[in-house]
N, C-alpha and C positions, 0 to 999 in steps of 0.2 A: 697344186693344180691337177696332178696325176690322180690324187684321191677323189677330187671333184668329178673328174671324167669317169672314174670307175663307179662312183655312186650313181651318176646319171645313167650309165649303161645298165646297172643292176635294176634301177627303177623301171627303165624301158623294158627289160626282159620280163620283169614281174607283170607289167601291164599287158604285154603280148601273151604271156602265159595265161593270165586271167581271161583275156578275150577268147583265146582258143578253148579254154574250159567252158566258157559260157556258150560258145557256138556248138560245142560238142553236146552239151546238155539239151540243146534245143533241137538239133538236127539228127541225133542218134535215134535208135529204135530199140524198144523192148516190148514186153507184153502189152504196154499201154501206148506204144508208139513213140515214147520219149524216154531217153536215158536219164536217170536221176531226176525224174519229174517231181516238182514240189507237190504237196497235197493240194488237190483241187485243180491241178493243171489241166487245161483243155487239150484233148487228144485229137481234136479236129485239125486236119491239115489243109483246110481251104483258105487259111489266112484270116478267118473270122475270130473275133475275141471269144465268142461262144456261139453255138449253133443257132440260138434264137436272136442273135444280134445282127444288125445290118452294118455294123462298123467293122472294117477290115484292119488288121494289124499290119503296119508297115515294117517289114523286117529287112528292107533294102536301103534304109536311110543311111547316108554317109556322104563322103566327098565323092562327087561324080564329075568327071571331065565333060561328059556329055551334057549334064545339066548346066555346067559352067558356060559351055559354048552356046547352048540354046538360050540361056538367060541373057547373054550379051547380044544375041541375035533377036531378042525380044519375042522369042517363041515359047518362053517359059517364064515363070516367076523368078525374079532375081532377088536374093537376100543380101543384106549388108556384108555377111561373111563371104559370099561368092564375089561380091563387088571388090572386097579387099584382096581376095585371092587373085582375081584377074588383073588388078592394078599392080600387084607385086610381080606377076609374070611379065606383063607388058605395061610399063609406065605410060600414062596418058589415056589408057583405054577407059578409065573411069570418067574422064572428062568427055570422051567421045560418046559414051553411053548417056551422060547427062546433057549432051548437046552443048557443052561449053567449049566450042571449038577454038575460041579466041585464047583459051588458056594453054593450048598445045605448044605454041611458040615459046611461052614462058617456061613450061616444063622441060621441053627438049633443049631449049637454048640454055637454061640454067644448068641442067645436068651436063650437057656437052661442054659448056664453058668451064665448069668446075673440073671436069676430067682433063680437059686440055691444059688448064692452068697447072694442075698437079703434075702431069707428064712433062710439061715444059720445064718446070722448076726442078723436077727430079733429074732431068738431063743436065741442067746447070749444076746441081749438087754433085752429080757424078764427075763432072769436069773440074769443078773448083774445090769441092769439099767444104764450102762455106755453109755454116749452120743456118744462115738466113734463108737459103734456098730450100733446105729441108723443112723449115717452118712454113714457107710459102707453099710447098708441096702438100703439107698436111692441111693447110687452110683450104686449098683447092679441092682436095678430096672430101673434106668435111662439108664444104659448100655444096658439092654435088649430092652428097648424102642428104643434106637438109632439104634441098629442092625435091629430091625423090620422096622423102618422108612427107613433105608438104603436099605433094601430089596425091599420096595415099589418103591423107586426112581430108583434103579438099574433095576428093571423090566421094567419101562417105558423108561429109557434111551436105553436099549438094544432092545426094541420093534421096529421091522422093520416097517417103514411107507413108503408111496409113495414118489417119488422123489420130489414132490411139497413141498417146504419149505417156511415158516413154516406151520406145520399142526395145525389147531386151537385147536383140542381136546388135542393134546399133549402139546401145549403151556399152555392150561388151567390147565392140571394136574400138569405141572411143577410149576406153580405159587401157586397151592393149596398145594403142598408138601413143596416148599421152595419159599417164596415170593421173587420176583425179578428174579427167574430163567426163568420164561416164557418170561420176557422182554429181558433177555440175549439171549434166543433162537430166539426171533423175531429180534434181532439186535438192540433193543432200550436200549442200555447200559446207556444212559444218564438219564433214568427214575429210575434206581435202587437207587441212592442216595435220590431221592424224596420220594419213598415209605419207605425206611428205616428211613429217617428223620421223616416221619409221625409216624412210630412205636416208635421211640425214644421219640418223643414229647408226645405221649400217655402214654408211660411208665413213663416219668418224671412227668407228671401231676398226674398220679395214685399214684406214690410214695409220692409226695408233699401233696396231699389230704389225703392220708392214715396216714401220720405223724400227720397232724392236727386233723384228726378224733380220733386217739388214744390219743392225748393230751387232747382234750376236753372230751373224754369218761372217762379218768382218773379223771379229775376234777369233772365231773358229779357224778361218783361213790363215790368219797370222800365227795362231798357236800351233798349227800344223806345219808351218814353214820355219825350219831351224835357222834360216838366214834372215828372218824378218826382224830379229832383235826385240821381239815382244816379251815383256816380263810383267804382265798384268796379274791381278789376283785371281781372275777367272781362268781356269784351265780350258784346254781345247775340248775335253770331254764334257765339262760343265756347259761350255758355250754351245756344244752340239745339242744338248738336251733343251736348252732355252731356245735355240734356233728352231728346232723341230716343233716345240710347243707353240711358239708364236706364229709359225707358218700354219699350223693346224687351226689356231684361232682366226687367222686371216682367211683361211678357206671357209670356216664357219660363217664369217661375216658375208662372204659372197653368197653362200646358201641362204642366209637370212634375207639378203637383198632380193634374191629370186623368190623366196617365199612371200615377202611383203608384196612384190609385184603381182604374183599369182592371186593372192588374197584380194588385192585391189580389183582385179578383173572379176573374180567370183562375186565380190560384194556388189559391184555395179550390175551384174547380170541378175542376181537373186532379188535385189530390191527393185529392179525394173519390173520383174514379174509380179512383185508384191505391191506395186504402186496402186493397183485398182482394188486391193483387198480392203474390206471394211474392218478397220482396226479401232473403231470408236468404242467408248465404254458401254454403249447401249446395243450390244450385239444381240441380246435376246430380250424380248419384251413379253409381258403377260398382261392381257386386258380382260376384265370381267365386266359384262354389261347385260342389261335386260334384252331379251330377244323373244320372238314368236317362234315356237317350236311346232313344226308340222310333222305328221307321220311320214316315214320314208316311203311307205306304200300303203294306201288306204285298205287294200284287201287283207293286209295282215293286222289291221287295227280293229278293235271291237267297235260296236256302234257308238258307244258313249265316248270313245277316244279317237274317233275319226275326224275330229275337228281340231284346228290349231289351238295351242294352249300357250300361256305365258310362262317364261322361265328365265334362267340365267345362262348366258353363253360365255365361255372362256376361250380366248384365242392365244396361241403361242407362236411367236414370230422369231425365227432364228436368222 
């Protein structure tokens, strides 16, 4: 687990470093106005893509608390991503935005009941030490978490989006909350078994490596204890090597699970964007047909060629 945490921290550091370098290359100045500007980079600082274009480049896009507040206040456009963010911060706000007020007692009642049940049984467990109260405590907390998760999913499902379907941001949020749901939303049902097969495989290898890790850890602990009476064929040093190896394989299984989860989200997003692309076999057509050819401008044609003439016309469609 320590190695997993270190790996995630290194990835985060690399991402922040890359972002800083990108910002520096855009905002710095040199003789062209931009540090390390790529060939053909526009030196105009007005925010335009090029001086002859009326399209402005948005360099301020990102997570904005102001946009989040204005969106829920219906003073700005609210996207599914901001809907999810707001619902995570304040459970039930999605139902309020969607005007599903009757769902609020279900959300708050379910979360409150689960937390109360968990705390109550935790007190019982502390007093008696009985395992059943610990199990009841876990059930209560899991129930509160499921109601909270359900409120997030319900807010996105009920969120009104344009008629264009599928909406990429909505598909992305679906797969983030429930892997495979984004693929179902896109109509790619055949992909769902593939992703869940990947999750099952990762879980299987995690369980298998965890069993072996605990086995050799037990041998290692017994081998290092002179009073344990252990006389097995595997020495403590050998057991330590196997223990560390299977622990590393177990950590790799966790990383593989995270990778499959991330790819599931990326797949839902990418194919939602590509849903309206023309991927038929007839992407380009060529048609040749008779046509009447007229001069582009009569003043550039001679007297004999100033009248329309018959010819062949070819059209290319992409």
